[in-house]
N, C-alpha and C positions, 0 to 999 in steps of 0.2 A: 553380741555380735564379736566375733573374731576380730583381733587387730590388724592393721596392715603389714606389721612386720611378719605376724603369725603367717597370714596367707602367703607372702612370699617365701618365707624359710617352710612352707608345706610344699609349695608348687614351683618355685623358682630354682636357679642353679647356685643354692647357697653352698655348695661344695666348693666354688670358686673363692676361696679366702682371699688369696691374692691372685690377681691377674697378670699373666705374664703376657706381655704384648708383643713377644716373639713367637707365640703359640696359637697358630690359626685355628686350633681347637676353642681356644679362650676367645677369639674374635667371633666366632661364630655363636658363641653363646652369649656374648655380651650383645652383639647385634640383635639377636633374636628376643632379647630381654627388652632391649629399648624398644622393639616393634611391639612388643605386648605391652609396654609401658602407655603405648597410644591408645590400644585397646581399652586398658583400664582408665585413662583419660576420659575417653568417650563416655564410657559407662558411669563414672563419676558425674560428669556433666550431665547426662541424661536424668540422673538419679537425683541430681542436687546435692551430691555428697562433696562437703568442703571442708578445709581445715583437718583437724584430726580424724573425721569421719572418711577423708580420701584414702582409698586403697591403692592409687597409682605411684607414690612417691618412691617406694622402696625398689620399684623397677629399674630405676635410674640411680637411685640414690645409693644403693649397695655397691654399686662400681665407681662412685664418685663423680658422677654426672649431675648436673643441674639443670633444670628445665628452663630453657631460655624463652622460649614461647610456643604457642599451638597455631596449627593451621588449620582454619576452619572454612567450610563451604556451606551455605543453606543450613545455618543452626547445628554443624554438626562437625566435630573434631575429626580429621581424618589424617593428621600428620603433626610431627613435632620436632623442634630444634633442640638439641641437648648440649651443653657445653661440658667438657672435662675439666674439673677442678678437684685435684687429688690434693689431699692434705700434704703440708709440708714435711710430716713425718714420712712420706711415701718416697724411698729412695730405691725402689727397684729399678736396676739398670734399663729395664725394657720401657720404662715409662715414656722414653722419648719416641718410640715407635707409636704412642697411642695417638689416636685423632684428638684435635681440639675441638671439633665439632662433628656431629652425627645428626643428618637429617633422616627421619624415620617416618613410614607411611603404613598405616594399618589397612586391612582388606575389609569387605562387605561384612556388615553384622546384622543388618535388617532388623534393628531396634525401632520401636515407633517413632523416635525423635529424627531417625536418619533414613528410614526406609525408603522415603521416594528417593532420595539423593543416591543411595547405594543401588535401587533398581535401576536408576537412569545410567549409572556408571557401567552396570553390568551389560546393559542393552548396547550401550556404545563400544563396550568392548568387542561384544559378539560383532558388531557391525564395522570393526577396526577404525573407530572414530573417537578413541579417548583423547587424541591429542587436542581436539577440539572442545574440551570440557574446561570449566573454569579451575576444577581441581588441578588439572595439568598447568594451566597458566599461573597458578599460585605456587605449585611446586617449581616450575623452571624458573620464576622470577626470584624465588627463594633461594635456590642453588646457585644461580647467576651472582646474587647479590654476596652470598656466603664466598663464593670463591673470589669473586672480585676484592673482597675484604681481608680473606685470611690466606687464599691459596689453595690450590687443589690438593695438595699433598696434607693439608691438615682437615680435610673435609671427607667423610663417610655416607654414602647413601645406603638406605638398607629398607626394606619392604616386604610384606607377606601377602600372599595371593593376589588380590587385586592392587593391592599397595605396591607389590614388587613389579607390577606393570607400570606404575606411575615412576618408581624408582629406576626401571629399565628405560624406558622412552626419555626420562630426565638425562640420564647416563649417555644414553645414544646421542642426544641434543648436544652436550658438551663435548662428546668425543668427536663428533663432526668438526667442531672448532680446534680440535688438537689438545683437548684437556680431558685427561683420563682421571675419574673419580674412582676410588676403590669403592666397589658395590657388593652387597650381601642380598642375594635375592631368594626369599623362601617360598617354595611352592608357587613359581610363577605360572599362569595361566597359558596353555597351548591349546588353542581351539583346533583340535581335531579328534578324530575316533582313537580311543587309547588302545591301540595295537599292542602296548606292552603287556596288556593282559593275557596276551595269547601265549600259553603255555609252550607249544611246539615252536621251537627256535627257528627251525628251518622254513615252515611256514610264514611265520612272520618275517623272516628276512625277505622269502618271496614277496609277500604282498607289499614292503618298503621299496625294494627295488623296482616293482611295478609301477608303485604310485610315484617314484621319482622320474621314471620315463613317461608317464601320462602327463605330470605337471610338467616337465620340460616341454613337452611336445604342444601342450596348449598355450605356455608362455610363448613359443615360437610362433604359433598361429595367430594368436590374439592380441599381442604385442608388436608394436612397429620396433624396429632396430634401435631408434634414439631411446625408446622407454627400456628397453631390455639394458641397454649400455648405461644407462642413467642408474639403475639399480645396481648394476655391478659396480661401478665406479662408488656408489655409495657403500657397498658390502666391503670393498677394498678399504677406503676410508675408515670403517668402523673396526677392522680388524685388529688394531693395536689395542683396543679397549678389552680387557679381559676381567668381566665380572664374575663372581662366586655366585653359582647355582646350586640350589639344593631342591633336591626332589626325593618323592618316595614312590617305588614302582606299583604301589595299591593305591596311588591318588590319581584318580582319573582326570583331574584338573591339570597336572603338572608333568605326569609322568611320561608322556610322549617326547620331552626333550631327551630322553634315554636314547630314543630312536633317531632323534632329530641328528644328534651330532654322531651316532653310531653309524647309522647308514651313510651319512657323508663320507665315512672312512671306508665302508664296505664298499661304495661305488668307486672309491678311486682305486681299489684294491681290484676290482675287475676291470679298470681300464675305461671306466666312464666318469673319469672326475669332472668334465666340463657339464655333463648331464646333470651329474649329483649337484654341482654348485648352482645351476640354473635353477634346479628343482628347490635347493635350499632357499633361494631367494624369493619362491613365490609360493603360494597356495592353491589347490584347486577352488575352494570357495571364494578366495580372493578374485580370482581369474575370471569365475564364471556370474559373480554375482557382486563383487566389490568394485572399488577403483582400481583398474588396471594399472594405473600409473604409481600407486602407492604400493607400499612393501606391507606384508604382513606383520601384527605385532611381535610374533615369536622369533622375528630373524635376528639372527646373532652369529657373526664370524666366527668369535672365539669366546670361550668361557672355561672357567675351572669347575667342571660338574661334580658335584658331590651326591652320592646315592645313599639313601637310607637302607640298609640291608636288613636291619631288625624286622622283625615280623609285626604286622598291623592287624589288627582283630577286623576292622572295617575301614572303607573308604574315608570316612568321615575323620577319624583318627588320624589316618595317613596325611590329611591335609592340614591338621592342626599345627600351630607355631610351636607347642611346647617338647615336641620331640627333639628340636633342634639345639636344647640346651641340656639333654638327658644325658646323666652321667654314664649309662650303660649302652647307649647308642653305637650300632656298629656302622661304620661308614666306609666307601670305596671312593676316592677322588681320582680324577683323570683331567689332564688338562689337554684341551682342545685348542690348538693355536692355528689359526689360518694364515697360510703362506701363499 
């Protein structure tokens, strides 16, 4: 069997011999690696790999983090808390910008030991009810305790796929109290038809503009003014939190975030800003079949959106975590700040 260090150097970002904590690309690679560490932790746990047989430690040890503790639910590891413990010999000036703690969440894996819990989480995500799960309760309590102990500036949030939904909801919860955490959200689910796959740009824009008018119209008809006002106030309250979103256009699960932010800008350009904002705060499925007083999971006023421009051979690879620490990845980033 290959050693754990060999597996890491074969598949991980071993090109980062020294981490520059002023470099956003290094931030992305480290955050993605720590999330992958949770995936391997869960695999170790389910396969009963312990001690020298464990494959997980290099995914955080390479960057001088230590595993503080695991987050578990229904006999399944879904998250981890890491503590930064650099050696005394590490005098890189940027080290002062490093987080003291990182809280990371994995996505669904559907392994035998966690299949039931993962499936339930997916169903509740579709129903816009993730916030009622025990995983969310554990996540928010962990984050609140960490921030109370060490402060927001020393704490990072990160997650992949469904784990990014947990990180996003937790970050929103903190932002509503005026606490803004650095967050790295990889391939966050956006429950919508992936219009990003349409090649005809004009047709795609037309569909999105039309959908915005329909969504805004349904919100006006189906919600009373107090509900709309409440969601708008909440939207404004969240606007100062700017998480980092990482999506791939070939990923049907997360790609619609590209249109979500781009369409809002387009609606503003055609003089329909208010309609665009109202549409952004709602979704057609949520209005017709969900709880009209609640906001859809994907709602984000602001974000630093990073798009992977490298070609992906299939949608499965476009959703994988490993793309975000690749040395050759081509990226485009744009800041969307709601004002």
